[in-house]
C-alpha positions, 0 to 999 in steps of 0.5 A: 099230263094233258089237261083232263077232259071234263064232260060239263054238259053231262054232269048236272047234279051233285050226285052226277059230279060225285059219281064221276069224280070218284071214277076219275080219282080211282082211275088216276091212282091218287094217294088217299091219306089226308083225311080220307082213305078212298076215292068216294069219300074224297070226291064227296068232300071235294064237291060239298066243300066247293058248294059250301054244303055240310056232310049231313045234308038231306040225301034228296039234295044230291039231286040238286043241280050244280050251276055252270059257275060251280061246275067250273070251280069243281073242274079247276079243283079236280085238275089240281087234285089229279094233275098236281097231286095236291092233297084235297085239304089244300085244294079246299082249304079245310080239314077236319080233326076231332070232329072240328073244322080247321083252316089249312094251307101249304104252310102246315101239315094236314091234320090226320093224327090218331091223337084225336081219339085220345082227345075225345076220351080226355086222355083217360085214365091218365088225366083225372076228371077236371085235372088239367090247368095247362096244355101245350101243343108242341110243333102245333102246325095248324093248332088242331091238337091244341084247339081240340084239347081246349074243347076237351078241357074247357077249364084249361089254358092252351099254348100252341108252339111252333118254330114256323111263323107262317104256321103260327099265322094259320094257328092264330086264324084257327084260334079265332075261328073257334073263338078261343082267344081267351084261353088259347095262344100261339107262340113261336118256339124252337121245341121248348126254346121260347116257352119261358119256363111254363109248366104243363099238365099235358104236353102233346106233340105230332113233331116231324119224325120222317128220316131223310131217306124216307122223304124220298119215298113218300107219295107225291101228295106228301111232297106238297106238305112243308118239309119242316113239319116232316123231316127230322134228320138222318133217322127222323129222331132229331126233334123227338129226342129234343122233346124227350130231353126237355120235357121234364122242365116243362111238365108239372110233377103229375104231368104226361107227355104224349108224342106221335112218332108213327113208323119210327116207333121201332127205331125209338125203342131200339135206341132206348130199350130201357125206357118204359114207353107206353105205346097206345092202342086206338079203336079207330086205327093208328099207331106209333103214339107213346106216353111217358109220365113226368117221373119217368122222363126225369128218371131217364133224363140223362140218357136223352141229354147225353144222346 
């Protein structure tokens, strides 16, 4: 693909840049699935992030002039997004989850889980008011789920666990960004191996669940995300099964496990037809998230271990 021609001299204001980028993004056939779902929202986020402006800026500011140096930075980022198909949060270095801002880079998946809605509702009715002492964000990546849980449950201690040292570096920077060092820690752990018998009232996980075959069909944007955070064996269930088998040893007796498996939900149900997975509904979109209580996991423990 030849370098994009960007009409710098004609793009004067924030409004001009947003309008032109929106048109380009629509024309270039980009895939939107990393925090936005349309060209306009993505163009607006690119411009505001580059200019270090918030999304609640006064509308009159849209007519503010963009400097030539800012225009050069915007142009470089547009080319990254279009020519490399780099997901926008990797271009800007930031992503939003549960109303909070997080640092992201190519060492972590980009936050986009519907679990954010559950966190906003404090996992009611399964968690009673004030009833969380410890939370585990398993396969934490950037740490967005666990850190959002720390906001939702200000009395809780939160562990962020991941097998990837580079992902944990990002998670630790996000802990510092949100000034949560006194209640949130990042631990290297291969699923539960590395947690030293901790017990949690709430275990939440968005693990890898993409099959080997499905990886080949993903849009180009997803190919920039760490394979370790996406692929999990021939059928995508390798990590999920390990979570199901190990969870009873790490939950309190009244604990719950919440796991996102996305489009692999039907496969999981077919594999374990007798397990009473509770598939959660989301007001703001999303599916493929199940909940199991500690006693249910204990009841079916042998089924998961034998598998």
